[in-house]
C-alpha positions as CSV (number, residue, x, y, z in Angstrom):
1,M,30.1,132.8,55.7
2,A,30.4,136.2,57.5
3,A,30.0,138.0,54.2
4,E,26.9,136.0,53.4
5,N,25.4,136.8,56.7
6,L,26.1,140.5,56.2
7,M,24.6,140.3,52.8
8,E,21.5,138.7,54.1
9,S,21.2,141.3,56.9
10,L,21.5,144.1,54.3
11,Q,18.8,142.5,52.2
12,E,16.5,142.2,55.2
13,E,17.0,145.9,55.9
14,A,16.3,146.8,52.3
15,T,13.0,144.8,52.3
16,C,9.6,146.4,52.7
17,P,7.8,144.7,55.6
18,V,4.5,144.9,53.7
19,C,5.4,143.5,50.2
20,L,8.6,141.8,51.4
21,E,10.5,143.0,48.4
22,Y,13.1,145.7,47.9
23,F,11.7,149.2,48.8
24,T,10.2,151.1,45.9
25,E,10.2,154.9,46.6
26,P,10.8,154.3,50.4
27,V,9.1,156.7,52.8
28,T,9.7,157.1,56.6
29,L,6.8,157.5,59.1
30,E,7.0,159.5,62.3
31,C,7.8,156.4,64.3
32,G,10.9,155.8,62.1
33,H,9.8,152.7,60.2
34,N,10.1,152.6,56.4
35,F,7.7,151.4,53.7
36,C,7.1,151.6,50.0
37,R,5.0,154.6,49.2
38,A,2.5,152.4,47.3
39,C,2.4,149.8,50.1
40,I,1.7,152.3,52.9
41,S,-0.8,154.1,50.8
42,Q,-2.7,150.9,50.1
43,C,-2.7,150.0,53.8
44,W,-4.2,153.4,54.7
45,E,-6.6,153.5,51.8
46,G,-10.2,154.5,52.7
47,S,-9.1,155.9,56.1
48,N,-9.7,159.7,56.7
49,T,-8.7,159.7,60.4
50,D,-5.3,159.2,62.0
51,V,-3.7,155.9,61.0
52,S,-1.2,153.6,62.7
53,C,2.1,152.2,61.6
54,P,1.6,148.6,60.2
55,Q,4.8,147.5,62.0
56,C,4.6,149.1,65.5
57,R,0.9,150.3,65.5
58,E,1.9,153.8,66.6
59,T,-0.6,156.4,65.6
60,V,0.8,158.6,62.8
61,Q,-0.5,161.3,60.4
62,Q,-0.9,160.4,56.8
63,R,0.6,163.7,55.6
64,N,3.9,163.2,57.4
65,L,5.4,160.8,54.8
66,R,9.0,161.7,54.3
67,P,10.9,160.3,51.3
68,N,14.0,158.4,52.5
69,R,16.6,159.0,49.8
70,R,19.4,157.5,51.8
71,L,17.5,154.3,52.1
72,A,16.8,154.4,48.3
73,N,20.6,154.7,47.7
74,V,21.3,151.8,50.1
75,I,18.7,149.7,48.2
76,E,20.5,150.3,44.9
77,I,23.8,149.4,46.5
78,A,22.3,146.2,48.0
79,K,20.9,145.2,44.6
80,R,24.3,145.6,43.0
81,L,26.1,143.8,45.8
82,S,23.6,140.9,45.5
83,L,24.1,140.7,41.7
84,Q,27.9,140.7,42.1
85,A,27.7,138.0,44.8
86,A,25.5,135.9,42.5
87,K,27.9,136.3,39.6
88,G,30.9,135.5,41.8
89,A,29.3,132.3,43.0
90,G,29.5,130.9,39.5
91,E,27.0,128.2,39.7
92,E,24.4,130.2,41.6
93,R,21.6,131.6,39.5
94,L,19.6,134.7,40.1
95,C,16.0,135.0,41.0
96,G,14.1,136.1,37.9
97,E,11.7,138.2,40.0
98,H,14.1,139.8,42.5
99,Q,17.5,139.5,40.8
100,E,18.8,137.9,44.0
101,A,21.0,134.9,44.4
102,L,19.0,131.6,44.7
103,K,20.5,130.5,48.0
104,L,17.5,128.7,49.5
105,F,15.4,125.7,48.4
106,C,11.7,125.4,49.1
107,E,10.9,121.8,50.1
108,E,7.1,122.1,49.4
109,D,7.4,123.8,46.0
110,Q,10.6,122.0,45.1
111,T,12.2,125.1,43.7
112,S,15.1,127.3,44.4
113,V,14.3,130.7,46.0
114,C,16.1,133.8,47.1
115,V,16.0,135.4,50.5
116,V,13.3,137.8,49.4
117,C,11.2,135.0,48.1
118,H,11.5,133.2,51.4
119,L,10.1,136.2,53.2
120,S,7.2,136.6,50.7
121,R,3.7,135.3,51.2
122,D,4.2,132.5,48.7
123,H,7.0,130.8,50.8
124,R,6.7,132.3,54.2
125,D,5.1,129.2,55.8
126,H,7.0,126.7,53.8
127,R,10.0,124.6,54.9
128,V,13.1,126.3,53.3
129,V,16.6,125.0,53.7
130,P,20.0,126.3,52.3
131,I,20.3,125.3,48.7
132,K,23.7,123.6,49.3
133,E,22.3,121.6,52.1
134,A,19.3,120.6,50.0
135,A,21.6,119.7,47.1
136,Q,23.8,117.5,49.4
137,E,20.7,115.8,50.8
138,Y,19.2,115.1,47.4
139,K,22.7,114.1,46.1
140,V,22.8,111.4,48.8
141,K,19.3,110.2,47.9
142,L,20.2,110.1,44.2
143,Q,23.4,108.2,44.9
144,G,21.4,105.8,47.0
145,A,19.0,105.3,44.0
146,L,22.0,104.6,41.7
147,G,22.7,101.2,43.3
148,P,19.4,99.5,42.5
149,L,19.2,101.3,39.1
150,R,22.7,100.0,38.2
151,K,21.7,96.5,39.3
152,E,18.5,96.7,37.3
153,L,20.4,97.9,34.3
154,E,22.9,95.0,34.7
155,E,20.0,92.5,34.8
156,A,18.3,94.2,31.8
157,L,21.6,94.0,29.8
158,A,22.1,90.4,30.8
159,L,18.5,89.6,29.7
160,M,19.0,91.5,26.5
161,S,22.3,89.6,25.8
162,E,20.4,86.3,26.3
163,E,17.6,87.4,24.0
164,E,20.1,88.5,21.4
165,E,21.8,85.1,21.6
166,K,18.4,83.4,21.3
167,T,17.7,85.6,18.3
168,T,21.0,84.7,16.6
169,E,20.4,81.0,17.4
170,C,16.8,81.1,16.0
171,Q,18.1,82.8,12.9
172,M,20.7,80.2,12.4
173,K,18.2,77.4,12.9
174,V,15.8,79.0,10.4
175,K,18.7,79.4,7.9
176,N,19.8,75.8,8.2
177,K,16.2,74.6,7.9
178,R,15.7,76.8,4.8
179,E,18.9,75.4,3.3
180,M,17.9,71.8,4.1
181,I,14.4,72.3,2.6
182,A,15.9,74.0,-0.5
183,G,18.4,71.1,-0.8
184,E,15.7,68.4,-0.5
185,F,13.5,70.1,-3.1
186,N,16.5,70.5,-5.4
187,K,17.0,66.8,-5.2
188,L,13.3,66.1,-5.8
189,H,13.4,68.5,-8.8
190,T,16.5,66.7,-10.2
191,L,14.8,63.3,-9.8
192,L,11.6,64.6,-11.4
193,R,13.6,66.0,-14.3
194,E,15.4,62.7,-14.8
195,E,12.2,60.8,-14.5
196,E,10.6,63.1,-17.0
197,Q,13.4,62.6,-19.4
198,L,13.2,58.8,-19.1
199,L,9.4,58.9,-19.6
200,L,9.7,61.2,-22.6
201,Q,12.5,59.0,-24.1
202,S,10.4,55.8,-23.5
203,L,7.4,57.5,-25.1
204,E,9.4,58.6,-28.0
205,E,10.8,55.1,-28.6
206,E,7.3,53.6,-28.3
207,E,6.0,56.2,-30.8
208,R,8.8,55.4,-33.2
209,A,8.2,51.6,-32.9
210,T,4.4,52.0,-33.3
211,L,4.8,54.3,-36.3
212,Q,7.2,51.8,-37.9
213,R,4.8,48.9,-37.4
214,L,1.9,51.0,-38.8
215,Q,3.9,52.0,-41.8
216,E,4.8,48.4,-42.5
217,N,1.1,47.5,-42.2
218,V,0.2,50.3,-44.6
219,T,2.8,49.0,-47.1
220,K,1.5,45.5,-46.9
221,L,-2.1,46.6,-47.2
222,S,-1.1,48.7,-50.2
223,R,0.4,45.7,-51.9
224,Q,-2.6,43.6,-51.0
225,S,-5.0,46.3,-52.4
226,S,-3.0,46.4,-55.6
227,S,-3.1,42.6,-55.9
228,L,-6.8,42.6,-55.3
229,Q,-7.4,45.4,-57.8
230,Q,-5.4,43.4,-60.3
231,L,-7.4,40.2,-59.6
232,I,-10.8,42.1,-59.8
233,T,-9.8,43.6,-63.2
234,E,-8.8,40.2,-64.5
235,I,-12.1,38.6,-63.3
236,E,-14.1,41.4,-64.8
237,E,-12.3,41.0,-68.1
238,K,-12.7,37.3,-68.0
239,C,-16.4,37.6,-67.5
240,Q,-16.6,39.6,-70.7
241,Q,-14.8,36.9,-72.7
242,P,-16.5,34.4,-75.0
243,V,-17.5,31.1,-73.4
244,V,-14.6,29.1,-74.6
245,K,-12.1,31.7,-73.5
246,L,-13.9,32.3,-70.3
247,L,-13.7,28.7,-69.3
248,K,-10.0,28.5,-70.1
249,D,-8.0,28.4,-66.8
250,V,-11.2,29.4,-64.9
251,K,-10.2,27.0,-62.0
252,S,-6.9,28.8,-61.6
253,T,-8.6,32.1,-61.4
254,L,-11.1,30.8,-58.8
255,S,-8.3,29.3,-56.9
256,R,-6.6,32.6,-56.6
257,C,-9.9,34.2,-55.4
258,V,-10.1,31.5,-52.7
259,S,-6.6,32.2,-51.7
260,H,-7.3,35.9,-51.3
261,F,-10.5,35.1,-49.2
262,H,-8.2,33.3,-46.7
263,C,-6.1,36.4,-46.3
264,S,-6.5,37.2,-42.6
265,Y,-5.7,40.3,-40.5
266,I,-4.3,39.7,-37.1
267,L,-4.9,42.6,-34.6
268,G,-2.7,41.9,-31.6
269,G,-3.9,44.2,-28.8
270,G,-2.2,47.2,-30.3
271,S,0.9,45.4,-31.4
272,G,0.2,46.0,-35.1
273,M,-1.6,44.2,-38.0
274,M,-0.2,41.5,-40.2
275,C,-1.6,40.2,-43.5
276,V,-0.9,36.6,-44.5
277,Q,-1.4,36.4,-48.3
278,A,-1.0,33.2,-50.4
279,A,1.6,33.4,-53.0
280,E,0.2,34.1,-56.5
């Protein structure tokens, strides 16, 4: 801690009171105060008369600006010491602007700053605390937030597990339902195929029986047609015979004609046709 305080004191002595950064080309006024050459020139810009020191307000002459080489050497030493201290700290990072260790934390800007940044206009009026103190404070807050977050995570995981179980259960139900539907339709398909085979077999048997009856009727009609043709031929020939020969057995011929006239065809509602013919 003592070394840190000494380092901070050295940095303060090496800081310009105008720009609040390390001296650049430091010069000493008659009153003994030091400033960057550019800073003091900017403060006195536009003034032709005697001017005053920005720190103590003592009247001094503009031409009496003495370069302070010893202070410039001290500044270089302070910069190196600050860099070595930052590297030795390990976890401490350096300020990108001033190459100083980031030992402070600005509460308003929520950023780490170095001692020079703290003294600058950007952070001068801000609440700044040691970076380790800020880290410890926020660590406690973060650890306090872990409890509710872990509880919320546990509840979310439990809900997720329940939803996954419901998902698995739903998938199993759908699978079982799908298998049941497929099984029922397979049974229906089997029954329909069997019924189809029975109907086709019955139709085939009916077709065979019908064709057989029709063929029998065709055969009978063919025989009847042949007999009729024979009788017609006989009658026509008889009509051409002489009177005596024509009258011979004429009753027998007429009798056979009458017998053919009584030949009837019975149509039985699609059950086939039967011809009843008298014997010759």
